Structure formats: structure tokens, C-alpha cells
N, C-alpha and C positions, 0 to 999 in steps of 0.2 A: 756864525760860520756854519755852513752846511757840511755834513759828512759826505764822504764819497758816494755812498749809496743814495743819499738824498739828492745829490747833484745828478746822478744817473737817472733816478726816478723822474726828476723834473725835466731832464732832457728827453726822455721817452714820452712824457706827457706832451711836451711841445711838438715833438716829431709826429705823434699820432694826430694831433689837431691839424698840423700843417699838411700832412698827407691826405687826411680826410677832406680838408678844405680844397686842396688841389683836385682831388677826384670829383668833388662837387662842382667846381668851376668847369672842368672839362666836360662833365656830364651835362651840365646846363647849357653849355655852348653847343654840344651835339644835339640836344633836344631842340634848342632854338633854331639851328640850321634845318632840322627836320620839319619843324613847323613852318618855317619860311618857304620851304619848297612846296608846301601845300597851296594849290591854286584855289582860292575861295570862290571864284566865279564858276568853276566847273565841278564843284563838289556838291553832290546831292545830300539830302537829309540823312540817309542811312550812312553815307560815308563820313559825314560830320560827326555823328555819334561814335562811329568806330574810331575816328581819328582822336577824338577827345578821350575815349577810354584807353586807347593806346598811349596817349600822352600821360595820362594819370598813372597807368601801369608802369611806364618808363620812369616817372618821377618816384614812384614807390620803390622800384628796383634800385634806383640811384641812391635813395635814402638808406635802404638796407645795405647796399655795397659800402657806402661811407661809414655806416655804423660798424659793419663787420671789419673793415680795415682799421678803424680806430681801436676796436676791441682786440684785434690780433696784435697790433703794435703795443698796446697796453700790456697784454699778456707776455709778450717777449720782454718788455721792460721789467715786469714783475719777476720773471725767471732770472734775468741778468742781475737784478738787485739782490735776489736770494743767493745767487752764486757769489757775488762780491761780498755780501754781508757774511757769508760763511768763511771766506778767506780773511776778512777783517778781524773776526773774532778769534781766529786761531793763530 
């Protein structure tokens, strides 16, 4: 049987993964729509390299945003567990 603080920690771990995955899915959908709007027949060589670099930069930004969201929710969970643990022991 898990203690209250362990259940809270597990809940925050689940929440952080779900929120980061949701942000990843939304970001990938937005990037996909942006790529699909690009007309490959009217794009010159310089525009193609700029589009690819923008796509990679957007993917990197999305990865960093997902990681930051995951870390923030984990940190909030850590704080809540510390508060709950303090009240459990007293």
C-alpha cells in the first residue's frame, strides 16, 4: 500500500508526462500544418534550406518546451509532496 505522499508523487509524475505528451502532439500537428502549406513546386533552393532550418528550430523549441513543462510539473509535485510529508509526520 502506498503512502499519501507516494500516491501524490505518482499522480504528479503521470500528470507531467500527459501534459508534455499533449504539448508534443499539438506542436507536431502545428508543425505538420505549416509544412503542408509549403508549396514545393514554387520554392527555390534558398527557400528550401530556410524552411528546413526553421522546421528543425521549431522541433528543437517544441522539445525544450515539453521538457520544461515536464520539469515544472515535477517540481510542483515535489513541493506538494514535501508539504504533505511535513503534515503527515506532525
